KEGU-895640 format. One record per residue: x, y, z of N, C-alpha, C in turn; residue number from 1. Coordinates in steps of 0.05 Angstrom, whole numbers. Example, Ala and Ser with C-alpha at 12.3 -4.5 7.8 and 13.67 -1.06 7.14 Angstrom:
BEGIN
- nc1, nc2, nc3, cac1, cac2, cac3, cc1, cc2, cc3, num
- 264, -114, 156, 246, -90, 156, 264, -66, 156, 1
- 257, -45, 142, 273, -21, 143, 258, 1, 157, 2
***
This chain:
BEGIN
- nc1, nc2, nc3, cac1, cac2, cac3, cc1, cc2, cc3, num
- 17, -24, 0, 0, 0, 0, 17, 25, 0, 1
- 7, 46, -13, 22, 71, -14, 21, 85, 13, 2
- -1, 83, 27, -5, 98, 52, -2, 78, 75, 3
- 16, 84, 93, 22, 66, 116, 24, 82, 142, 4
- 21, 68, 164, 22, 81, 190, 50, 77, 202, 5
- 62, 99, 211, 87, 98, 225, 84, 111, 252, 6
- 101, 102, 271, 99, 113, 298, 125, 129, 304, 7
- 121, 153, 315, 144, 169, 322, 142, 177, 351, 8
- 165, 180, 365, 164, 190, 393, 159, 220, 395, 9
- 143, 228, 414, 137, 257, 417, 154, 267, 441, 10
- 173, 285, 436, 191, 293, 458, 177, 308, 480, 11
- 154, 321, 475, 139, 335, 495, 121, 318, 512, 12
- 119, 292, 504, 102, 273, 519, 119, 249, 527, 13
- 142, 254, 538, 160, 233, 548, 166, 212, 526, 14
- 168, 222, 501, 174, 204, 479, 154, 182, 475, 15
- 130, 187, 483, 108, 167, 477, 104, 166, 447, 16
- 99, 142, 437, 95, 138, 409, 69, 149, 399, 17
- 70, 163, 376, 46, 174, 364, 44, 163, 336, 18
- 22, 148, 329, 20, 138, 302, 12, 160, 282, 19
- 25, 159, 259, 20, 180, 238, 17, 166, 211, 20
- -3, 174, 196, -7, 163, 169, 11, 179, 149, 21
- 28, 164, 134, 47, 177, 116, 44, 166, 88, 22
- 55, 181, 69, 55, 173, 41, 83, 161, 35, 23
- 83, 134, 32, 109, 121, 29, 122, 127, 2, 24
- 107, 137, -17, 118, 144, -43, 128, 172, -44, 25
- 123, 187, -23, 132, 215, -21, 149, 219, 4, 26
- 169, 202, 7, 189, 204, 28, 176, 204, 56, 27
- 156, 187, 59, 141, 184, 84, 131, 211, 95, 28
- 121, 227, 77, 109, 253, 84, 83, 249, 98, 29
- 80, 260, 122, 54, 258, 137, 31, 272, 121, 30
- 7, 261, 124, -16, 272, 111, -30, 291, 131, 31
- -32, 317, 125, -42, 337, 144, -69, 330, 157, 32
- -89, 325, 140, -116, 320, 151, -116, 295, 168, 33
- -102, 274, 159, -100, 250, 175, -85, 254, 201, 34
- -65, 271, 200, -49, 277, 224, -66, 291, 245, 35
- -82, 310, 236, -100, 325, 254, -120, 306, 268, 36
- -132, 289, 251, -151, 270, 262, -137, 250, 281, 37
- -114, 240, 272, -99, 221, 288, -91, 233, 315, 38
- -83, 259, 315, -75, 272, 340, -100, 274, 358, 39
- -122, 281, 347, -147, 282, 362, -154, 255, 375, 40
- -150, 234, 360, -155, 207, 370, -135, 200, 392, 41
- -110, 206, 387, -89, 199, 406, -93, 211, 433, 42
- -104, 235, 434, -109, 249, 459, -132, 237, 475, 43
- -149, 222, 461, -173, 211, 475, -175, 181, 475, 44
- -157, 167, 460, -158, 138, 458, -132, 125, 464, 45
- -132, 99, 466, -107, 84, 470, -91, 84, 445, 46
- -65, 80, 448, -47, 79, 425, -56, 59, 404, 47
- -62, 35, 412, -69, 14, 393, -95, 21, 378, 48
- -114, 33, 392, -139, 41, 379, -133, 62, 358, 49
- -117, 82, 365, -110, 103, 347, -96, 92, 322, 50
- -77, 74, 327, -63, 62, 304, -81, 46, 286, 51
- -99, 30, 298, -118, 14, 282, -136, 32, 265, 52
- -145, 54, 277, -163, 73, 262, -148, 85, 239, 53
- -122, 92, 243, -107, 104, 221, -101, 84, 199, 54
- -98, 58, 207, -94, 38, 187, -119, 35, 170, 55
- -143, 38, 182, -168, 38, 167, -168, 62, 148, 56
- -159, 85, 159, -159, 109, 143, -140, 107, 119, 57
- -119, 90, 121, -101, 87, 99, -116, 75, 75, 58
- -136, 59, 80, -152, 48, 58, -168, 70, 45, 59
- -178, 89, 61, -193, 111, 49, -175, 128, 31, 60
- -150, 132, 40, -131, 147, 23, -124, 132, -3, 61
- -124, 105, -1, -120, 90, -25, -143, 95, -45, 62
- -167, 96, -34, -190, 102, -50, -188, 130, -63, 63
- -180, 150, -47, -177, 177, -57, -156, 178, -79, 64
- -134, 164, -75, -112, 163, -95, -122, 151, -121, 65
- -139, 131, -120, -147, 117, -144, -172, 129, -157, 66
- -191, 138, -141, -217, 146, -152, -225, 175, -148, 67
- -213, 189, -129, -223, 216, -123, -200, 234, -114, 68
- -181, 239, -131, -157, 255, -124, -164, 284, -115, 69
- -188, 294, -121, -195, 321, -113, -211, 322, -87, 70
- -211, 299, -72, -227, 298, -48, -220, 320, -28, 71
- -194, 324, -22, -186, 343, -1, -194, 372, -10, 72
- -190, 378, -35, -198, 404, -45, -228, 408, -43, 73
- -243, 388, -51, -272, 390, -51, -282, 392, -22, 74
- -269, 377, -4, -278, 377, 25, -274, 405, 36, 75
- -252, 419, 28, -247, 446, 38, -269, 465, 28, 76
- -281, 459, 6, -303, 475, -5, -330, 464, 3, 77
- -330, 444, 21, -355, 432, 31, -371, 419, 9, 78
- -357, 407, -10, -370, 390, -30, -369, 362, -20, 79
- -393, 351, -14, -394, 324, -2, -392, 302, -23, 80
- -387, 278, -13, -385, 255, -30, -412, 250, -44, 81
- -411, 245, -70, -435, 239, -85, -440, 209, -86, 82
- -461, 201, -99, -468, 172, -101, -447, 156, -114, 83
- -435, 167, -135, -414, 152, -149, -389, 148, -132, 84
- -382, 169, -117, -359, 167, -99, -364, 148, -77, 85
- -389, 148, -67, -396, 130, -45, -394, 101, -54, 86
- -403, 95, -79, -402, 68, -89, -373, 59, -92, 87
- -356, 76, -103, -327, 70, -105, -314, 66, -78, 88
- -322, 83, -59, -311, 81, -32, -317, 54, -19, 89
- -343, 46, -20, -351, 21, -8, -336, -3, -21, 90
- -333, -2, -47, -319, -23, -61, -290, -25, -52, 91
- -278, -2, -47, -250, -2, -38, -247, -11, -10, 92
- -266, -4, 8, -265, -12, 36, -268, -42, 39, 93
- -280, -55, 19, -284, -84, 20, -258, -100, 14, 94
- -239, -86, 2, -215, -100, -8, -195, -106, 14, 95
- -182, -129, 12, -160, -136, 30, -134, -129, 16, 96
- -121, -109, 26, -97, -98, 13, -72, -115, 19, 97
- -75, -137, 33, -52, -155, 37, -48, -172, 12, 98
- -68, -172, -6, -66, -187, -31, -64, -167, -54, 99
- -58, -177, -77, -57, -160, -101, -84, -147, -105, 100
- -83, -122, -112, -107, -106, -116, -125, -119, -137, 101
- -112, -130, -158, -128, -141, -180, -143, -166, -172, 102
- -134, -180, -151, -147, -204, -142, -174, -199, -128, 103
- -177, -175, -119, -202, -166, -106, -211, -185, -83, 104
- -191, -192, -66, -197, -208, -43, -210, -191, -22, 105
- -233, -200, -11, -248, -183, 8, -240, -189, 37, 106
- -243, -168, 53, -238, -171, 82, -263, -183, 95, 107
- -259, -191, 121, -281, -201, 136, -302, -179, 141, 108
- -327, -187, 144, -348, -167, 150, -342, -150, 174, 109
- -331, -162, 195, -325, -147, 219, -303, -126, 213, 110
- -284, -132, 197, -263, -113, 189, -275, -90, 172, 111
- -293, -98, 154, -306, -78, 137, -323, -59, 155, 112
- -337, -70, 174, -353, -53, 192, -336, -34, 208, 113
- -313, -44, 217, -295, -26, 232, -284, -4, 214, 114
- -278, -10, 189, -269, 10, 170, -290, 31, 166, 115
- -315, 23, 164, -337, 42, 161, -338, 61, 184, 116
- -335, 51, 208, -336, 68, 232, -312, 87, 232, 117
- -289, 78, 224, -266, 96, 224, -268, 117, 203, 118
- -278, 110, 179, -280, 129, 157, -301, 150, 163, 119
- -324, 142, 174, -345, 161, 180, -336, 180, 202, 120
- -320, 170, 221, -309, 188, 242, -290, 208, 230, 121
- -273, 199, 212, -255, 218, 198, -270, 238, 182, 122
- -289, 230, 166, -305, 248, 149, -319, 269, 166, 123
- -331, 260, 188, -345, 279, 206, -325, 300, 216, 124
- -302, 290, 225, -281, 308, 236, -272, 328, 214, 125
- -266, 317, 190, -254, 333, 169, -274, 354, 159, 126
- -299, 346, 153, -319, 366, 143, -326, 386, 165, 127
- -328, 377, 189, -336, 395, 211, -316, 418, 215, 128
- -290, 412, 209, -270, 433, 211, -277, 457, 194, 129
- -287, 452, 170, -293, 473, 151, -321, 485, 157, 130
- -340, 469, 166, -366, 479, 173, -364, 500, 196, 131
- -347, 494, 215, -344, 511, 238, -333, 539, 232, 132
- -321, 541, 208, -309, 567, 200, -330, 586, 189, 133
- -354, 576, 184, -375, 593, 172, -387, 611, 193, 134
- -398, 633, 185, -411, 652, 203, -441, 652, 201, 135
- -451, 640, 178, -479, 640, 173, -492, 615, 186, 136
- -510, 620, 206, -522, 598, 221, -538, 580, 202, 137
- -552, 592, 183, -569, 576, 165, -551, 557, 148, 138
- -529, 568, 139, -511, 551, 123, -499, 529, 140, 139
- -492, 535, 164, -481, 515, 182, -501, 492, 186, 140
- -526, 499, 191, -547, 478, 195, -551, 462, 170, 141
- -550, 475, 146, -555, 461, 121, -532, 442, 116, 142
- -507, 451, 120, -484, 433, 115, -484, 410, 135, 143
- -491, 415, 160, -492, 394, 179, -512, 372, 172, 144
- -535, 381, 161, -555, 362, 152, -545, 345, 129, 145
- -530, 358, 110, -519, 343, 88, -498, 323, 97, 146
- -482, 331, 117, -462, 314, 128, -474, 289, 141, 147
- -495, 294, 157, -509, 272, 170, -520, 253, 150, 148
- -532, 263, 128, -544, 246, 107, -522, 229, 94, 149
- -499, 240, 88, -478, 225, 75, -467, 203, 94, 150
- -463, 210, 119, -453, 190, 138, -473, 168, 142, 151
- -499, 174, 142, -519, 153, 144, -519, 134, 120, 152
- -515, 145, 96, -513, 129, 72, -490, 109, 74, 153
- -468, 119, 84, -444, 101, 87, -449, 79, 108, 154
- -460, 87, 130, -465, 68, 152, -486, 47, 144, 155
- -504, 53, 126, -524, 34, 117, -511, 10, 103, 156
- -486, 13, 94, -472, -8, 79, -460, -29, 98, 157
- -461, -23, 124, -448, -42, 143, -463, -69, 143, 158
- -448, -90, 148, -459, -117, 150, -476, -118, 176, 159
- -496, -135, 175, -512, -139, 199, -497, -156, 219, 160
- -506, -156, 244, -494, -172, 264, -493, -202, 257, 161
- -515, -211, 246, -517, -239, 238, -497, -246, 216, 162
- -494, -227, 197, -475, -232, 175, -446, -233, 186, 163
- -440, -216, 205, -414, -216, 217, -408, -242, 232, 164
- -428, -251, 247, -425, -276, 262, -421, -300, 244, 165
- -436, -300, 222, -435, -323, 203, -408, -324, 189, 166
- -395, -301, 186, -370, -300, 171, -346, -301, 189, 167
- -350, -301, 215, -328, -301, 234, -311, -326, 231, 168
- -285, -323, 229, -267, -346, 227, -266, -361, 254, 169
- -263, -387, 251, -259, -403, 275, -230, -399, 285, 170
- -227, -397, 311, -201, -394, 323, -184, -419, 318, 171
- -160, -416, 308, -143, -439, 303, -128, -448, 328, 172
- -125, -474, 333, -111, -483, 356, -80, -479, 353, 173
- -66, -482, 375, -37, -480, 374, -26, -508, 370, 174
- -6, -511, 352, 5, -537, 347, 25, -545, 368, 175
- 33, -570, 368, 50, -582, 388, 77, -567, 390, 176
- 89, -560, 367, 115, -546, 368, 112, -519, 381, 177
- 90, -505, 376, 86, -479, 388, 82, -482, 418, 178
- 67, -503, 426, 63, -507, 455, 89, -512, 469, 179
- 106, -529, 457, 132, -535, 469, 150, -510, 470, 180
- 148, -493, 449, 164, -468, 449, 155, -450, 472, 181
- 129, -448, 475, 118, -431, 497, 128, -441, 524, 182
- 127, -467, 528, 135, -478, 553, 165, -473, 558, 183
- 181, -475, 536, 210, -469, 539, 214, -440, 547, 184
- 199, -422, 536, 202, -393, 542, 195, -387, 571, 185
- 173, -398, 581, 163, -390, 607, 175, -407, 630, 186
- 192, -426, 624, 204, -442, 645, 220, -424, 664, 187
- 213, -424, 690, 226, -406, 709, 255, -413, 713, 188
- 272, -393, 717, 300, -398, 724, 302, -408, 753, 189
- 323, -423, 758, 328, -431, 786, 358, -427, 792, 190
- 366, -437, 815, 394, -433, 824, 414, -446, 805, 191
- 406, -467, 792, 426, -482, 775, 424, -473, 746, 192
- 401, -466, 736, 397, -459, 708, 382, -433, 705, 193
- 394, -414, 689, 381, -389, 684, 368, -390, 656, 194
- 342, -385, 655, 328, -385, 629, 331, -357, 617, 195
- 349, -354, 599, 355, -327, 588, 334, -317, 569, 196
- 317, -335, 559, 296, -326, 540, 270, -319, 554, 197
- 268, -324, 580, 244, -317, 595, 243, -286, 597, 198
- 221, -274, 587, 220, -245, 587, 213, -231, 613, 199
- 206, -248, 634, 197, -237, 659, 220, -236, 680, 200
- 218, -217, 698, 238, -216, 719, 235, -239, 738, 201
- 256, -248, 751, 256, -272, 768, 232, -274, 787, 202
- 225, -251, 800, 204, -252, 819, 176, -258, 808, 203
- 173, -255, 781, 147, -260, 769, 147, -284, 751, 204
- 169, -297, 747, 170, -319, 728, 153, -343, 737, 205
- 153, -349, 762, 137, -372, 772, 107, -365, 770, 206
- 99, -341, 778, 71, -333, 776, 61, -334, 747, 207
- 77, -323, 729, 68, -321, 701, 68, -349, 688, 208
- 87, -366, 696, 87, -393, 685, 61, -408, 694, 209
- 54, -404, 720, 29, -416, 730, 5, -407, 715, 210
- 4, -381, 709, -19, -369, 694, -22, -382, 667, 211
- 0, -383, 652, -1, -393, 624, -7, -423, 624, 212
- 6, -437, 642, 1, -466, 642, -27, -473, 651, 213
- -38, -458, 670, -66, -462, 678, -85, -456, 655, 214
- -80, -435, 640, -97, -429, 617, -97, -453, 598, 215
- -74, -465, 594, -72, -487, 576, -84, -513, 587, 216
- -77, -520, 612, -86, -545, 623, -115, -545, 631, 217
- -125, -522, 640, -154, -521, 646, -170, -514, 622, 218
- -159, -498, 604, -174, -488, 581, -196, -469, 590, 219
- -191, -455, 612, -212, -437, 623, -210, -410, 610, 220
- -231, -394, 614, -231, -366, 605, -212, -350, 623, 221
- -200, -330, 612, -182, -314, 628, -197, -300, 651, 222
- -223, -293, 646, -239, -280, 667, -245, -300, 689, 223
- -244, -326, 684, -247, -346, 704, -221, -350, 720, 224
- -199, -349, 705, -173, -353, 718, -167, -332, 739, 225
- -173, -306, 733, -166, -285, 752, -185, -285, 776, 226
- -206, -301, 775, -225, -302, 797, -221, -327, 815, 227
- -201, -343, 808, -194, -366, 825, -182, -356, 851, 228
- -192, -366, 874, -182, -357, 900, -162, -376, 912, 229
- -146, -366, 929, -125, -382, 943, -138, -395, 968, 230
- -157, -412, 963, -170, -426, 985, -172, -456, 978, 231
- -173, -472, 999, -174, -501, 995, -198, -510, 979, 232
- -220, -495, 981, -244, -503, 967, -240, -502, 937, 233
- -223, -485, 927, -218, -483, 899, -192, -495, 890, 234
- -172, -496, 907, -146, -507, 900, -143, -533, 916, 235
- -147, -555, 902, -144, -581, 915, -118, -594, 906, 236
- -96, -584, 918, -69, -592, 909, -60, -616, 924, 237
- -75, -638, 921, -67, -663, 933, -54, -681, 912, 238
- -55, -708, 917, -42, -726, 898, -53, -724, 870, 239
- -79, -725, 867, -92, -721, 841, -103, -692, 841, 240
- -87, -673, 836, -94, -645, 839, -116, -636, 820, 241
- -134, -619, 830, -155, -608, 814, -159, -578, 822, 242
- -170, -563, 803, -178, -536, 807, -208, -533, 804, 243
- -221, -521, 823, -250, -517, 822, -255, -489, 812, 244
- -270, -487, 790, -278, -461, 779, -307, -457, 786, 245
- -312, -435, 800, -338, -429, 810, -350, -403, 800, 246
- -376, -403, 797, -390, -377, 792, -387, -360, 816, 247
- -379, -335, 812, -374, -317, 834, -391, -292, 832, 248
- -412, -291, 848, -430, -268, 846, -417, -242, 858, 249
- -396, -246, 874, -383, -223, 886, -362, -211, 868, 250
- -358, -222, 844, -336, -212, 827, -337, -182, 822, 251
- -360, -170, 816, -361, -142, 810, -351, -124, 833, 252
- -353, -135, 858, -345, -119, 881, -315, -114, 882, 253
- -300, -127, 865, -271, -123, 864, -265, -95, 853, 254
- -285, -82, 841, -280, -57, 827, -260, -60, 805, 255
- -260, -83, 793, -243, -88, 770, -261, -93, 746, 256
- -255, -82, 723, -274, -83, 701, -279, -111, 690, 257
- -260, -130, 695, -264, -157, 685, -285, -172, 701, 258
- -293, -162, 724, -312, -177, 741, -338, -182, 726, 259
- -347, -162, 712, -373, -165, 698, -372, -185, 675, 260
- -348, -191, 666, -345, -209, 643, -345, -238, 652, 261
- -346, -243, 678, -344, -270, 688, -370, -285, 682, 262
- -367, -308, 669, -390, -325, 664, -381, -354, 664, 263
- -394, -370, 679, -386, -398, 679, -406, -415, 694, 264
- -404, -441, 689, -418, -461, 706, -397, -475, 722, 265
- -403, -481, 747, -384, -494, 765, -373, -520, 753, 266
- -347, -524, 757, -335, -549, 748, -308, -553, 762, 267
- -299, -578, 763, -274, -585, 776, -256, -599, 755, 268
- -233, -588, 750, -216, -598, 728, -189, -606, 739, 269
- -177, -627, 728, -151, -637, 737, -128, -621, 725, 270
- -106, -621, 739, -81, -609, 729, -58, -629, 733, 271
- -36, -625, 719, -14, -643, 721, 1, -641, 747, 272
- 16, -661, 754, 31, -661, 779, 52, -639, 778, 273
- 65, -635, 755, 85, -614, 753, 73, -586, 758, 274
- 50, -581, 747, 37, -555, 751, 29, -552, 780, 275
- 19, -574, 792, 12, -573, 821, 36, -564, 838, 276
- 59, -576, 832, 83, -570, 848, 91, -540, 843, 277
- 88, -531, 818, 95, -503, 812, 76, -484, 827, 278
- 51, -491, 828, 31, -474, 842, 38, -472, 872, 279
- 46, -494, 883, 53, -494, 912, 77, -476, 917, 280
- 97, -478, 899, 120, -460, 902, 112, -431, 900, 281
- 94, -425, 880, 85, -397, 877, 70, -388, 902, 282
- 52, -404, 913, 36, -396, 936, 53, -392, 961, 283
- 72, -410, 965, 88, -409, 989, 111, -389, 988, 284
- 123, -386, 964, 147, -369, 963, 144, -342, 949, 285
- 128, -341, 928, 127, -317, 911, 102, -300, 916, 286
- 79, -313, 920, 54, -297, 924, 56, -278, 948, 287
- 68, -287, 971, 71, -268, 993, 87, -242, 986, 288
- 105, -244, 967, 122, -221, 960, 106, -201, 944, 289
- 83, -209, 932, 66, -191, 916, 47, -175, 933, 290
- 43, -183, 958, 25, -169, 976, 38, -142, 984, 291
- 22, -122, 985, 33, -96, 993, 22, -89, 1021, 292
- 40, -90, 1042, 30, -85, 1069, 17, -58, 1072, 293
- 27, -38, 1057, 17, -11, 1060, -9, -7, 1044, 294
- -16, -26, 1027, -40, -23, 1010, -65, -30, 1025, 295
- -87, -16, 1018, -113, -22, 1030, -126, -47, 1019, 296
- -113, -58, 997, -124, -81, 984, -116, -106, 999, 297
- -135, -122, 1008, -130, -148, 1020, -144, -169, 1003, 298
- -128, -184, 988, -140, -202, 969, -134, -231, 974, 299
- -155, -248, 971, -150, -276, 973, -150, -290, 946, 300
- -149, -273, 925, -148, -284, 898, -120, -297, 894, 301
- -119, -318, 877, -95, -333, 874, -73, -316, 861, 302
- -80, -301, 840, -59, -286, 825, -62, -256, 832, 303
- -40, -245, 842, -39, -218, 850, -23, -201, 831, 304
- -31, -175, 830, -17, -156, 814, 8, -145, 828, 305
- 30, -143, 814, 54, -132, 826, 51, -103, 832, 306
- 33, -90, 817, 30, -61, 819, 18, -52, 846, 307
- -4, -65, 854, -17, -56, 879, -24, -79, 898, 308
- -16, -103, 892, -22, -126, 909, -51, -135, 908, 309
- -67, -123, 891, -94, -131, 888, -96, -154, 868, 310
- -121, -162, 862, -125, -184, 844, -116, -177, 815, 311
- -102, -195, 802, -94, -191, 774, -119, -189, 757, 312
- -118, -172, 736, -141, -168, 719, -137, -183, 692, 313
- -158, -185, 676, -155, -198, 650, -136, -183, 632, 314
- -135, -156, 635, -116, -141, 619, -87, -147, 628, 315
- -84, -154, 653, -57, -162, 663, -49, -189, 650, 316
- -69, -207, 647, -63, -233, 634, -55, -228, 605, 317
- -70, -210, 592, -63, -204, 564, -35, -192, 562, 318
- -27, -175, 581, 0, -164, 580, 21, -186, 583, 319
- 16, -205, 600, 35, -227, 603, 38, -243, 577, 320
- 16, -249, 564, 18, -263, 538, 31, -246, 517, 321
- 25, -220, 517, 38, -202, 497, 68, -201, 501, 322
- 77, -204, 526, 106, -203, 531, 122, -225, 517, 323
- 108, -247, 511, 122, -269, 498, 130, -261, 469, 324
- 115, -243, 457, 121, -234, 430, 149, -221, 428, 325
- 157, -209, 450, 183, -195, 449, 206, -214, 444, 326
- 203, -239, 453, 224, -259, 449, 220, -274, 423, 327
- 195, -280, 416, 189, -295, 392, 166, -282, 377, 328
- 172, -263, 359, 151, -249, 344, 132, -267, 330, 329
- 141, -291, 322, 124, -310, 307, 101, -319, 324, 330
- 102, -316, 350, 81, -324, 368, 57, -305, 368, 331
- 60, -282, 355, 40, -262, 355, 13, -272, 347, 332
- 13, -289, 326, -12, -300, 316, -17, -328, 326, 333
- -1, -336, 346, -3, -364, 355, -11, -367, 384, 334
- -10, -346, 399, -18, -349, 427, -36, -326, 437, 335
- -58, -334, 447, -77, -317, 460, -93, -335, 479, 336
- -104, -323, 500, -118, -340, 520, -140, -356, 507, 337
- -154, -345, 487, -175, -359, 473, -164, -383, 457, 338
- -141, -379, 445, -129, -401, 430, -121, -424, 448, 339
- -111, -417, 472, -104, -438, 491, -129, -454, 499, 340
- -151, -440, 501, -177, -453, 508, -186, -472, 485, 341
- -184, -462, 461, -192, -478, 438, -174, -503, 435, 342
- -148, -499, 439, -129, -521, 437, -136, -543, 458, 343
- -142, -535, 482, -149, -554, 503, -175, -569, 496, 344
- -194, -555, 484, -219, -567, 476, -215, -589, 456, 345
- -197, -584, 437, -191, -604, 416, -177, -628, 428, 346
- -159, -624, 447, -145, -646, 460, -166, -664, 474, 347
- -185, -652, 488, -205, -667, 502, -223, -682, 482, 348
- -230, -669, 460, -247, -682, 440, -232, -706, 428, 349
- -206, -703, 422, -191, -725, 411, -190, -748, 431, 350
- -188, -742, 457, -187, -763, 477, -213, -779, 477, 351
- -236, -765, 475, -262, -779, 474, -264, -795, 448, 352
- -255, -784, 426, -256, -798, 401, -240, -824, 402, 353
- -216, -823, 414, -199, -847, 415, -211, -868, 432, 354
- -226, -860, 453, -239, -880, 471, -260, -896, 455, 355
- -273, -883, 436, -295, -896, 421, -286, -903, 393, 356
- -260, -905, 388, -250, -909, 361, -261, -933, 348, 357
- -264, -955, 362, -274, -980, 351, -303, -986, 360, 358
- -317, -965, 369, -344, -969, 378, -364, -965, 356, 359
- -386, -980, 358, -408, -976, 339, -432, -963, 352, 360
- -426, -946, 371, -448, -933, 386, -446, -902, 383, 361
- -453, -892, 359, -450, -863, 355, -468, -847, 374, 362
- -491, -858, 382, -508, -842, 400, -495, -839, 427, 363
- -484, -861, 438, -470, -859, 464, -447, -840, 461, 364
- -431, -844, 439, -408, -827, 435, -416, -798, 434, 365
- -437, -792, 419, -446, -764, 416, -454, -752, 442, 366
- -469, -768, 458, -478, -759, 484, -455, -754, 503, 367
- -436, -773, 504, -413, -770, 521, -396, -746, 512, 368
- -394, -742, 486, -378, -720, 476, -390, -693, 485, 369
- -416, -690, 482, -430, -665, 490, -427, -661, 519, 370
- -432, -682, 535, -430, -679, 564, -402, -671, 573, 371
- -383, -685, 562, -355, -680, 569, -346, -652, 563, 372
- -352, -643, 538, -343, -617, 529, -358, -594, 542, 373
- -384, -597, 546, -399, -575, 559, -391, -572, 588, 374
- -386, -595, 602, -376, -594, 629, -349, -581, 631, 375
- -331, -589, 613, -304, -577, 613, -305, -547, 607, 376
- -322, -539, 588, -322, -511, 579, -339, -493, 597, 377
- -355, -504, 615, -372, -487, 632, -396, -477, 617, 378
- -406, -493, 597, -429, -485, 582, -454, -501, 591, 379
- -477, -492, 581, -501, -507, 586, -500, -534, 571, 380
- -517, -553, 579, -516, -580, 567, -524, -580, 537, 381
- -538, -560, 529, -547, -559, 501, -531, -538, 484, 382
- -510, -528, 495, -494, -507, 481, -482, -517, 455, 383
- -483, -501, 434, -470, -508, 409, -440, -502, 409, 384
- -429, -491, 431, -402, -482, 431, -381, -505, 428, 385
- -386, -529, 439, -367, -551, 434, -361, -555, 405, 386
- -381, -555, 388, -377, -559, 359, -360, -536, 348, 387
- -366, -512, 357, -351, -488, 347, -322, -489, 356, 388
- -317, -496, 381, -290, -496, 392, -273, -518, 379, 389
- -285, -540, 371, -270, -563, 360, -273, -565, 330, 390
- -281, -543, 317, -285, -544, 288, -260, -553, 273, 391
- -237, -544, 282, -212, -552, 269, -208, -582, 269, 392
- -215, -594, 292, -212, -623, 295, -232, -638, 276, 393
- -256, -627, 274, -277, -639, 257, -267, -638, 228, 394
- -257, -615, 219, -247, -612, 192, -224, -631, 186, 395
- -207, -635, 205, -184, -654, 202, -195, -682, 198, 396
- -215, -690, 213, -227, -716, 210, -239, -720, 182, 397
- -252, -699, 173, -264, -700, 146, -242, -704, 125, 398
- -220, -689, 128, -198, -691, 108, -186, -719, 109, 399
- -182, -729, 134, -170, -756, 137, -188, -777, 125, 400
- -214, -774, 129, -234, -793, 118, -234, -793, 88, 401
- -234, -769, 76, -234, -767, 47, -208, -777, 35, 402
- -185, -772, 49, -159, -781, 39, -159, -811, 39, 403
- -171, -824, 59, -172, -853, 60, -190, -865, 38, 404
- -211, -851, 31, -229, -860, 10, -216, -858, -17, 405
- -198, -838, -21, -187, -834, -47, -163, -852, -52, 406
- -153, -866, -32, -130, -884, -36, -139, -910, -52, 407
***
């Protein structure tokens, strides 16, 4: 693409990164209107949000470059997009620019809808700048009405919620090599061996290893993980260790935003002996160091924040997973809490399949499969989620079956 987003440090804001849309064919020259809008976003939004919106805007500038080179001049004169321009714009917003333009590969409906939101926000900002310069109240009202009409026409092109859901890609599981790589990275250092690729400081390595391994072995939601308490009722770290995940009506009282996202049905899930031992080390040696005696927060949650000694949040879990990218950028598309959950679901489904491999009782197998997966996932007994979570496994079975037929 000709228009790309670059980030530069701002010396007046402690060198915080500011995303800017630039013209790569013109010596990375910043685009003034985009820069103004981007600065407005940066002041009111998170960096990643601002960057994503500017990346959407880069598609709009590709449209301007190809179909409407006089857009900026016309906008300054308050000449709004016409029907032909709107048609060309919508066609451009549908394109996936990671592929050759001529191939006309389309983006997902959810991506298209996000682009629509970004572009309408930019157009409102850009046109309003010129409308506000007018002195005639009647003209201001007339132009505002025209702007609202144009923005409504664009927003009408958005995909419906049902269309977005139907086109959503299934989350892909993590393969065995990636799992082993993740385990190698998070292995805590000890007195005899220092793990130089572990991105966390020594005092947090055991806690973070427990978090990631629990996400994988339990396959739980991250909002469930942060609500596990350091109590015998939930941590049964005996010979055959298990973790009890419970619905917690008191979660919102933590005054943490992830409390409201908590949703689950009670269940008790096993963990490996190695993880049990690591959890005991964390609880006895490292968790006490995270408590802040001077803090008003007194928490019995299993995982504590280093910042204030309070309960770790779901955003804290995301930060831990994001930190792995610093060591292995290839993991960026391979590890997320949801992918760990999907991976675990497939492992469980494969285990049930293997138990009935030579069985002629598909009804029993189907019933056991549904009961096993809904219990594991914390879903209702009639939930369609097991099929969705193990879609990759189902497709593999179909491929294997067809390959066998073709031999």
